[in-house]
PyMOL Python script that loads the backbone (N, CA, C, O; Angstrom):
from pymol import cmd

cmd.read_pdbstr("""\
ATOM      1  N   UNK A   1    -113.052 -52.685-140.972  1.00  0.00           N
ATOM      2  CA  UNK A   1    -112.145 -53.089-139.932  1.00  0.00           C
ATOM      3  C   UNK A   1    -110.776 -52.479-140.225  1.00  0.00           C
ATOM      4  O   UNK A   1    -110.276 -52.551-141.347  1.00  0.00           O
ATOM      5  N   UNK A   2    -110.192 -51.890-139.216  1.00  0.00           N
ATOM      6  CA  UNK A   2    -108.866 -51.302-139.371  1.00  0.00           C
ATOM      7  C   UNK A   2    -107.810 -52.404-139.377  1.00  0.00           C
ATOM      8  O   UNK A   2    -107.897 -53.376-138.627  1.00  0.00           O
ATOM      9  N   UNK A   3    -106.839 -52.234-140.218  1.00  0.00           N
ATOM     10  CA  UNK A   3    -105.747 -53.205-140.245  1.00  0.00           C
ATOM     11  C   UNK A   3    -104.629 -52.696-139.347  1.00  0.00           C
ATOM     12  O   UNK A   3    -104.349 -51.499-139.284  1.00  0.00           O
ATOM     13  N   UNK A   4    -104.002 -53.636-138.659  1.00  0.00           N
ATOM     14  CA  UNK A   4    -102.875 -53.252-137.815  1.00  0.00           C
ATOM     15  C   UNK A   4    -101.619 -53.874-138.379  1.00  0.00           C
ATOM     16  O   UNK A   4    -101.650 -54.961-138.957  1.00  0.00           O
ATOM     17  N   UNK A   5    -100.538 -53.186-138.209  1.00  0.00           N
ATOM     18  CA  UNK A   5     -99.260 -53.689-138.683  1.00  0.00           C
ATOM     19  C   UNK A   5     -98.481 -54.205-137.491  1.00  0.00           C
ATOM     20  O   UNK A   5     -98.630 -53.711-136.374  1.00  0.00           O
ATOM     21  N   UNK A   6     -97.649 -55.205-137.740  1.00  0.00           N
ATOM     22  CA  UNK A   6     -96.783 -55.708-136.681  1.00  0.00           C
ATOM     23  C   UNK A   6     -95.839 -54.598-136.251  1.00  0.00           C
ATOM     24  O   UNK A   6     -95.380 -53.803-137.071  1.00  0.00           O
ATOM     25  N   UNK A   7     -95.560 -54.555-134.973  1.00  0.00           N
ATOM     26  CA  UNK A   7     -94.633 -53.569-134.442  1.00  0.00           C
ATOM     27  C   UNK A   7     -93.421 -54.305-133.889  1.00  0.00           C
ATOM     28  O   UNK A   7     -93.559 -55.323-133.211  1.00  0.00           O
ATOM     29  N   UNK A   8     -92.255 -53.795-134.174  1.00  0.00           N
ATOM     30  CA  UNK A   8     -91.035 -54.455-133.733  1.00  0.00           C
ATOM     31  C   UNK A   8     -90.407 -53.694-132.580  1.00  0.00           C
ATOM     32  O   UNK A   8     -90.446 -52.465-132.521  1.00  0.00           O
ATOM     33  N   UNK A   9     -89.838 -54.446-131.682  1.00  0.00           N
ATOM     34  CA  UNK A   9     -89.074 -53.885-130.579  1.00  0.00           C
ATOM     35  C   UNK A   9     -87.606 -53.998-130.984  1.00  0.00           C
ATOM     36  O   UNK A   9     -87.144 -55.062-131.397  1.00  0.00           O
ATOM     37  N   UNK A  10     -86.895 -52.905-130.861  1.00  0.00           N
ATOM     38  CA  UNK A  10     -85.492 -52.912-131.263  1.00  0.00           C
ATOM     39  C   UNK A  10     -84.603 -52.586-130.064  1.00  0.00           C
ATOM     40  O   UNK A  10     -85.021 -51.897-129.133  1.00  0.00           O
ATOM     41  N   UNK A  11     -83.369 -53.094-130.104  1.00  0.00           N
ATOM     42  CA  UNK A  11     -82.417 -52.778-129.042  1.00  0.00           C
ATOM     43  C   UNK A  11     -81.718 -51.466-129.364  1.00  0.00           C
ATOM     44  O   UNK A  11     -82.036 -50.807-130.355  1.00  0.00           O
ATOM     45  N   UNK A  12     -80.769 -51.095-128.524  1.00  0.00           N
ATOM     46  CA  UNK A  12     -80.092 -49.818-128.715  1.00  0.00           C
ATOM     47  C   UNK A  12     -79.276 -49.752-130.000  1.00  0.00           C
ATOM     48  O   UNK A  12     -78.921 -48.665-130.457  1.00  0.00           O
ATOM     49  N   UNK A  13     -78.974 -50.927-130.594  1.00  0.00           N
ATOM     50  CA  UNK A  13     -78.245 -50.959-131.865  1.00  0.00           C
ATOM     51  C   UNK A  13     -79.185 -50.964-133.071  1.00  0.00           C
ATOM     52  O   UNK A  13     -78.729 -50.989-134.214  1.00  0.00           O
ATOM     53  N   UNK A  14     -80.487 -50.940-132.819  1.00  0.00           N
ATOM     54  CA  UNK A  14     -81.463 -50.943-133.896  1.00  0.00           C
ATOM     55  C   UNK A  14     -81.830 -52.331-134.403  1.00  0.00           C
ATOM     56  O   UNK A  14     -82.543 -52.457-135.398  1.00  0.00           O
ATOM     57  N   UNK A  15     -81.351 -53.372-133.729  1.00  0.00           N
ATOM     58  CA  UNK A  15     -81.674 -54.751-134.142  1.00  0.00           C
ATOM     59  C   UNK A  15     -83.025 -55.163-133.557  1.00  0.00           C
ATOM     60  O   UNK A  15     -83.335 -54.877-132.400  1.00  0.00           O
ATOM     61  N   UNK A  16     -83.803 -55.830-134.373  1.00  0.00           N
ATOM     62  CA  UNK A  16     -85.109 -56.302-133.917  1.00  0.00           C
ATOM     63  C   UNK A  16     -84.918 -57.408-132.877  1.00  0.00           C
ATOM     64  O   UNK A  16     -84.215 -58.389-133.118  1.00  0.00           O
ATOM     65  N   UNK A  17     -85.556 -57.231-131.718  1.00  0.00           N
ATOM     66  CA  UNK A  17     -85.443 -58.221-130.648  1.00  0.00           C
ATOM     67  C   UNK A  17     -86.792 -58.795-130.241  1.00  0.00           C
ATOM     68  O   UNK A  17     -86.849 -59.777-129.501  1.00  0.00           O
ATOM     69  N   UNK A  18     -87.861 -58.203-130.706  1.00  0.00           N
ATOM     70  CA  UNK A  18     -89.202 -58.679-130.364  1.00  0.00           C
ATOM     71  C   UNK A  18     -90.211 -58.132-131.342  1.00  0.00           C
ATOM     72  O   UNK A  18     -89.897 -57.318-132.211  1.00  0.00           O
ATOM     73  N   UNK A  19     -91.440 -58.605-131.177  1.00  0.00           N
ATOM     74  CA  UNK A  19     -92.512 -58.156-132.063  1.00  0.00           C
ATOM     75  C   UNK A  19     -93.805 -58.073-131.268  1.00  0.00           C
ATOM     76  O   UNK A  19     -94.041 -58.869-130.360  1.00  0.00           O
ATOM     77  N   UNK A  20     -94.630 -57.109-131.616  1.00  0.00           N
ATOM     78  CA  UNK A  20     -95.948 -56.961-131.019  1.00  0.00           C
ATOM     79  C   UNK A  20     -96.956 -57.300-132.109  1.00  0.00           C
ATOM     80  O   UNK A  20     -97.004 -56.647-133.151  1.00  0.00           O
ATOM     81  N   UNK A  21     -97.760 -58.327-131.856  1.00  0.00           N
ATOM     82  CA  UNK A  21     -98.782 -58.761-132.810  1.00  0.00           C
ATOM     83  C   UNK A  21    -100.157 -58.441-132.259  1.00  0.00           C
ATOM     84  O   UNK A  21    -100.326 -58.271-131.052  1.00  0.00           O
ATOM     85  N   UNK A  22    -101.134 -58.359-133.140  1.00  0.00           N
ATOM     86  CA  UNK A  22    -102.508 -58.225-132.666  1.00  0.00           C
ATOM     87  C   UNK A  22    -102.887 -59.533-131.965  1.00  0.00           C
ATOM     88  O   UNK A  22    -102.343 -60.592-132.278  1.00  0.00           O
ATOM     89  N   UNK A  23    -103.795 -59.450-131.044  1.00  0.00           N
ATOM     90  CA  UNK A  23    -104.228 -60.645-130.318  1.00  0.00           C
ATOM     91  C   UNK A  23    -104.805 -61.674-131.280  1.00  0.00           C
ATOM     92  O   UNK A  23    -104.562 -62.871-131.127  1.00  0.00           O
ATOM     93  N   UNK A  24    -105.559 -61.223-132.260  1.00  0.00           N
ATOM     94  CA  UNK A  24    -106.157 -62.127-133.244  1.00  0.00           C
ATOM     95  C   UNK A  24    -105.075 -62.891-134.016  1.00  0.00           C
ATOM     96  O   UNK A  24    -105.167 -64.106-134.197  1.00  0.00           O
ATOM     97  N   UNK A  25    -104.048 -62.159-134.469  1.00  0.00           N
ATOM     98  CA  UNK A  25    -102.973 -62.821-135.221  1.00  0.00           C
ATOM     99  C   UNK A  25    -102.198 -63.796-134.336  1.00  0.00           C
ATOM    100  O   UNK A  25    -101.838 -64.888-134.778  1.00  0.00           O
ATOM    101  N   UNK A  26    -101.944 -63.408-133.102  1.00  0.00           N
ATOM    102  CA  UNK A  26    -101.250 -64.284-132.158  1.00  0.00           C
ATOM    103  C   UNK A  26    -102.038 -65.577-131.933  1.00  0.00           C
ATOM    104  O   UNK A  26    -101.459 -66.663-131.933  1.00  0.00           O
ATOM    105  N   UNK A  27    -103.341 -65.465-131.744  1.00  0.00           N
ATOM    106  CA  UNK A  27    -104.178 -66.640-131.523  1.00  0.00           C
ATOM    107  C   UNK A  27    -104.174 -67.553-132.744  1.00  0.00           C
ATOM    108  O   UNK A  27    -104.137 -68.776-132.605  1.00  0.00           O
ATOM    109  N   UNK A  28    -104.211 -66.964-133.941  1.00  0.00           N
ATOM    110  CA  UNK A  28    -104.152 -67.782-135.160  1.00  0.00           C
ATOM    111  C   UNK A  28    -102.824 -68.514-135.278  1.00  0.00           C
ATOM    112  O   UNK A  28    -102.794 -69.680-135.672  1.00  0.00           O
ATOM    113  N   UNK A  29    -101.735 -67.850-134.943  1.00  0.00           N
ATOM    114  CA  UNK A  29    -100.428 -68.498-134.990  1.00  0.00           C
ATOM    115  C   UNK A  29    -100.340 -69.641-133.974  1.00  0.00           C
ATOM    116  O   UNK A  29     -99.773 -70.693-134.267  1.00  0.00           O
ATOM    117  N   UNK A  30    -100.900 -69.430-132.785  1.00  0.00           N
ATOM    118  CA  UNK A  30    -100.906 -70.490-131.769  1.00  0.00           C
ATOM    119  C   UNK A  30    -101.717 -71.695-132.247  1.00  0.00           C
ATOM    120  O   UNK A  30    -101.314 -72.840-132.045  1.00  0.00           O
ATOM    121  N   UNK A  31    -102.850 -71.433-132.875  1.00  0.00           N
ATOM    122  CA  UNK A  31    -103.694 -72.515-133.394  1.00  0.00           C
ATOM    123  C   UNK A  31    -102.968 -73.280-134.501  1.00  0.00           C
ATOM    124  O   UNK A  31    -103.005 -74.510-134.535  1.00  0.00           O
ATOM    125  N   UNK A  32    -102.317 -72.561-135.395  1.00  0.00           N
ATOM    126  CA  UNK A  32    -101.548 -73.211-136.464  1.00  0.00           C
ATOM    127  C   UNK A  32    -100.440 -74.081-135.884  1.00  0.00           C
ATOM    128  O   UNK A  32    -100.215 -75.196-136.354  1.00  0.00           O
ATOM    129  N   UNK A  33     -99.760 -73.585-134.881  1.00  0.00           N
ATOM    130  CA  UNK A  33     -98.685 -74.351-134.242  1.00  0.00           C
ATOM    131  C   UNK A  33     -99.227 -75.612-133.588  1.00  0.00           C
ATOM    132  O   UNK A  33     -98.612 -76.675-133.662  1.00  0.00           O
ATOM    133  N   UNK A  34    -100.379 -75.487-132.949  1.00  0.00           N
ATOM    134  CA  UNK A  34    -101.020 -76.646-132.324  1.00  0.00           C
ATOM    135  C   UNK A  34    -101.401 -77.682-133.375  1.00  0.00           C
ATOM    136  O   UNK A  34    -101.183 -78.878-133.178  1.00  0.00           O
ATOM    137  N   UNK A  35    -101.970 -77.228-134.494  1.00  0.00           N
ATOM    138  CA  UNK A  35    -102.347 -78.139-135.578  1.00  0.00           C
ATOM    139  C   UNK A  35    -101.120 -78.869-136.131  1.00  0.00           C
ATOM    140  O   UNK A  35    -101.176 -80.069-136.400  1.00  0.00           O
ATOM    141  N   UNK A  36    -100.025 -78.147-136.297  1.00  0.00           N
ATOM    142  CA  UNK A  36     -98.803 -78.771-136.806  1.00  0.00           C
ATOM    143  C   UNK A  36     -98.253 -79.806-135.829  1.00  0.00           C
ATOM    144  O   UNK A  36     -97.709 -80.826-136.251  1.00  0.00           O
ATOM    145  N   UNK A  37     -98.389 -79.553-134.536  1.00  0.00           N
ATOM    146  CA  UNK A  37     -97.931 -80.513-133.531  1.00  0.00           C
ATOM    147  C   UNK A  37     -98.741 -81.798-133.614  1.00  0.00           C
ATOM    148  O   UNK A  37     -98.182 -82.887-133.487  1.00  0.00           O
ATOM    149  N   UNK A  38    -100.045 -81.691-133.824  1.00  0.00           N
ATOM    150  CA  UNK A  38    -100.896 -82.876-133.965  1.00  0.00           C
ATOM    151  C   UNK A  38    -100.502 -83.668-135.203  1.00  0.00           C
ATOM    152  O   UNK A  38    -100.418 -84.895-135.157  1.00  0.00           O
ATOM    153  N   UNK A  39    -100.262 -82.978-136.296  1.00  0.00           N
ATOM    154  CA  UNK A  39     -99.840 -83.645-137.535  1.00  0.00           C
ATOM    155  C   UNK A  39     -98.526 -84.397-137.309  1.00  0.00           C
ATOM    156  O   UNK A  39     -98.381 -85.539-137.746  1.00  0.00           O
ATOM    157  N   UNK A  40     -97.586 -83.769-136.638  1.00  0.00           N
ATOM    158  CA  UNK A  40     -96.294 -84.413-136.382  1.00  0.00           C
ATOM    159  C   UNK A  40     -96.458 -85.646-135.502  1.00  0.00           C
ATOM    160  O   UNK A  40     -95.817 -86.669-135.741  1.00  0.00           O
ATOM    161  N   UNK A  41     -97.315 -85.555-134.485  1.00  0.00           N
ATOM    162  CA  UNK A  41     -97.548 -86.692-133.589  1.00  0.00           C
ATOM    163  C   UNK A  41     -98.180 -87.871-134.323  1.00  0.00           C
ATOM    164  O   UNK A  41     -97.893 -89.025-134.003  1.00  0.00           O
ATOM    165  N   UNK A  42     -99.028 -87.595-135.292  1.00  0.00           N
ATOM    166  CA  UNK A  42     -99.794 -88.650-135.958  1.00  0.00           C
ATOM    167  C   UNK A  42     -99.190 -89.090-137.285  1.00  0.00           C
ATOM    168  O   UNK A  42     -99.793 -89.884-138.008  1.00  0.00           O
ATOM    169  N   UNK A  43     -98.019 -88.588-137.608  1.00  0.00           N
ATOM    170  CA  UNK A  43     -97.385 -88.848-138.892  1.00  0.00           C
ATOM    171  C   UNK A  43     -97.235 -90.344-139.192  1.00  0.00           C
ATOM    172  O   UNK A  43     -97.382 -90.757-140.343  1.00  0.00           O
ATOM    173  N   UNK A  44     -96.945 -91.156-138.174  1.00  0.00           N
ATOM    174  CA  UNK A  44     -96.682 -92.585-138.380  1.00  0.00           C
ATOM    175  C   UNK A  44     -97.957 -93.431-138.423  1.00  0.00           C
ATOM    176  O   UNK A  44     -97.896 -94.625-138.719  1.00  0.00           O
ATOM    177  N   UNK A  45     -99.102 -92.827-138.132  1.00  0.00           N
ATOM    178  CA  UNK A  45    -100.357 -93.588-138.127  1.00  0.00           C
ATOM    179  C   UNK A  45    -100.772 -93.965-139.541  1.00  0.00           C
ATOM    180  O   UNK A  45    -100.537 -93.230-140.501  1.00  0.00           O
ATOM    181  N   UNK A  46    -101.399 -95.138-139.638  1.00  0.00           N
ATOM    182  CA  UNK A  46    -101.940 -95.558-140.931  1.00  0.00           C
ATOM    183  C   UNK A  46    -103.215 -94.769-141.225  1.00  0.00           C
ATOM    184  O   UNK A  46    -103.981 -94.466-140.309  1.00  0.00           O
ATOM    185  N   UNK A  47    -103.444 -94.440-142.472  1.00  0.00           N
ATOM    186  CA  UNK A  47    -104.696 -93.754-142.823  1.00  0.00           C
ATOM    187  C   UNK A  47    -105.889 -94.688-142.649  1.00  0.00           C
ATOM    188  O   UNK A  47    -105.771 -95.904-142.800  1.00  0.00           O
ATOM    189  N   UNK A  48    -107.033 -94.103-142.331  1.00  0.00           N
ATOM    190  CA  UNK A  48    -108.271 -94.862-142.165  1.00  0.00           C
ATOM    191  C   UNK A  48    -109.132 -94.615-143.395  1.00  0.00           C
ATOM    192  O   UNK A  48    -109.370 -93.462-143.755  1.00  0.00           O
ATOM    193  N   UNK A  49    -109.602 -95.674-144.046  1.00  0.00           N
ATOM    194  CA  UNK A  49    -110.476 -95.480-145.205  1.00  0.00           C
ATOM    195  C   UNK A  49    -111.747 -94.709-144.825  1.00  0.00           C
ATOM    196  O   UNK A  49    -112.234 -94.815-143.700  1.00  0.00           O
ATOM    197  N   UNK A  50    -112.267 -93.945-145.763  1.00  0.00           N
ATOM    198  CA  UNK A  50    -113.438 -93.106-145.509  1.00  0.00           C
ATOM    199  C   UNK A  50    -114.628 -93.922-145.003  1.00  0.00           C
ATOM    200  O   UNK A  50    -115.316 -93.494-144.076  1.00  0.00           O
ATOM    201  N   UNK A  51    -114.875 -95.072-145.589  1.00  0.00           N
ATOM    202  CA  UNK A  51    -116.008 -95.903-145.154  1.00  0.00           C
ATOM    203  C   UNK A  51    -115.851 -96.336-143.702  1.00  0.00           C
ATOM    204  O   UNK A  51    -116.816 -96.334-142.937  1.00  0.00           O
ATOM    205  N   UNK A  52    -114.642 -96.703-143.333  1.00  0.00           N
ATOM    206  CA  UNK A  52    -114.368 -97.090-141.947  1.00  0.00           C
ATOM    207  C   UNK A  52    -114.617 -95.919-141.003  1.00  0.00           C
ATOM    208  O   UNK A  52    -115.198 -96.093-139.932  1.00  0.00           O
ATOM    209  N   UNK A  53    -114.184 -94.743-141.395  1.00  0.00           N
ATOM    210  CA  UNK A  53    -114.396 -93.559-140.552  1.00  0.00           C
ATOM    211  C   UNK A  53    -115.881 -93.244-140.421  1.00  0.00           C
ATOM    212  O   UNK A  53    -116.345 -92.904-139.333  1.00  0.00           O
ATOM    213  N   UNK A  54    -116.628 -93.351-141.512  1.00  0.00           N
ATOM    214  CA  UNK A  54    -118.080 -93.128-141.445  1.00  0.00           C
ATOM    215  C   UNK A  54    -118.730 -94.114-140.486  1.00  0.00           C
ATOM    216  O   UNK A  54    -119.591 -93.741-139.690  1.00  0.00           O
ATOM    217  N   UNK A  55    -118.311 -95.384-140.568  1.00  0.00           N
ATOM    218  CA  UNK A  55    -118.863 -96.408-139.688  1.00  0.00           C
ATOM    219  C   UNK A  55    -118.584 -96.061-138.229  1.00  0.00           C
ATOM    220  O   UNK A  55    -119.473 -96.151-137.382  1.00  0.00           O
ATOM    221  N   UNK A  56    -117.356 -95.667-137.943  1.00  0.00           N
ATOM    222  CA  UNK A  56    -116.993 -95.305-136.559  1.00  0.00           C
ATOM    223  C   UNK A  56    -117.791 -94.113-136.054  1.00  0.00           C
ATOM    224  O   UNK A  56    -118.265 -94.100-134.918  1.00  0.00           O
ATOM    225  N   UNK A  57    -117.931 -93.109-136.919  1.00  0.00           N
ATOM    226  CA  UNK A  57    -118.686 -91.917-136.522  1.00  0.00           C
ATOM    227  C   UNK A  57    -120.150 -92.257-136.274  1.00  0.00           C
ATOM    228  O   UNK A  57    -120.751 -91.728-135.339  1.00  0.00           O
ATOM    229  N   UNK A  58    -120.732 -93.122-137.084  1.00  0.00           N
ATOM    230  CA  UNK A  58    -122.112 -93.540-136.863  1.00  0.00           C
ATOM    231  C   UNK A  58    -122.257 -94.297-135.560  1.00  0.00           C
ATOM    232  O   UNK A  58    -123.204 -94.073-134.807  1.00  0.00           O
ATOM    233  N   UNK A  59    -121.318 -95.196-135.290  1.00  0.00           N
ATOM    234  CA  UNK A  59    -121.350 -95.953-134.033  1.00  0.00           C
ATOM    235  C   UNK A  59    -121.282 -95.041-132.825  1.00  0.00           C
ATOM    236  O   UNK A  59    -121.909 -95.303-131.798  1.00  0.00           O
ATOM    237  N   UNK A  60    -120.522 -93.976-132.952  1.00  0.00           N
ATOM    238  CA  UNK A  60    -120.369 -93.023-131.849  1.00  0.00           C
ATOM    239  C   UNK A  60    -121.486 -91.985-131.802  1.00  0.00           C
ATOM    240  O   UNK A  60    -121.493 -91.111-130.935  1.00  0.00           O
ATOM    241  N   UNK A  61    -122.438 -92.085-132.747  1.00  0.00           N
ATOM    242  CA  UNK A  61    -123.561 -91.150-132.787  1.00  0.00           C
ATOM    243  C   UNK A  61    -123.191 -89.766-133.279  1.00  0.00           C
ATOM    244  O   UNK A  61    -123.902 -88.798-133.010  1.00  0.00           O
ATOM    245  N   UNK A  62    -122.097 -89.666-133.989  1.00  0.00           N
ATOM    246  CA  UNK A  62    -121.660 -88.361-134.483  1.00  0.00           C
ATOM    247  C   UNK A  62    -122.116 -88.087-135.916  1.00  0.00           C
ATOM    248  O   UNK A  62    -121.975 -86.971-136.415  1.00  0.00           O
ATOM    249  N   UNK A  63    -122.658 -89.103-136.571  1.00  0.00           N
ATOM    250  CA  UNK A  63    -123.205 -88.919-137.925  1.00  0.00           C
ATOM    251  C   UNK A  63    -124.623 -89.411-137.961  1.00  0.00           C
ATOM    252  O   UNK A  63    -125.272 -89.350-139.006  1.00  0.00           O
TER     253      UNK A  63
END
""", "prot")
cmd.dss("prot")
cmd.show_as("cartoon", "prot")
cmd.util.cbc("prot")
cmd.orient("prot")
């Protein structure tokens, strides 16, 4: 697999104003951002003990 490097867009003064990423890298960054948003939203929630989670998953037919 060929590796691609990020490409920068520069203004007339040579300052970086944008970046071109591979679609794969962009999608991974979006997924990471989404995961971080979920973590931030749930930060105040109490943790659920593993046994309780197993019980819930079994009740829901997921285990």
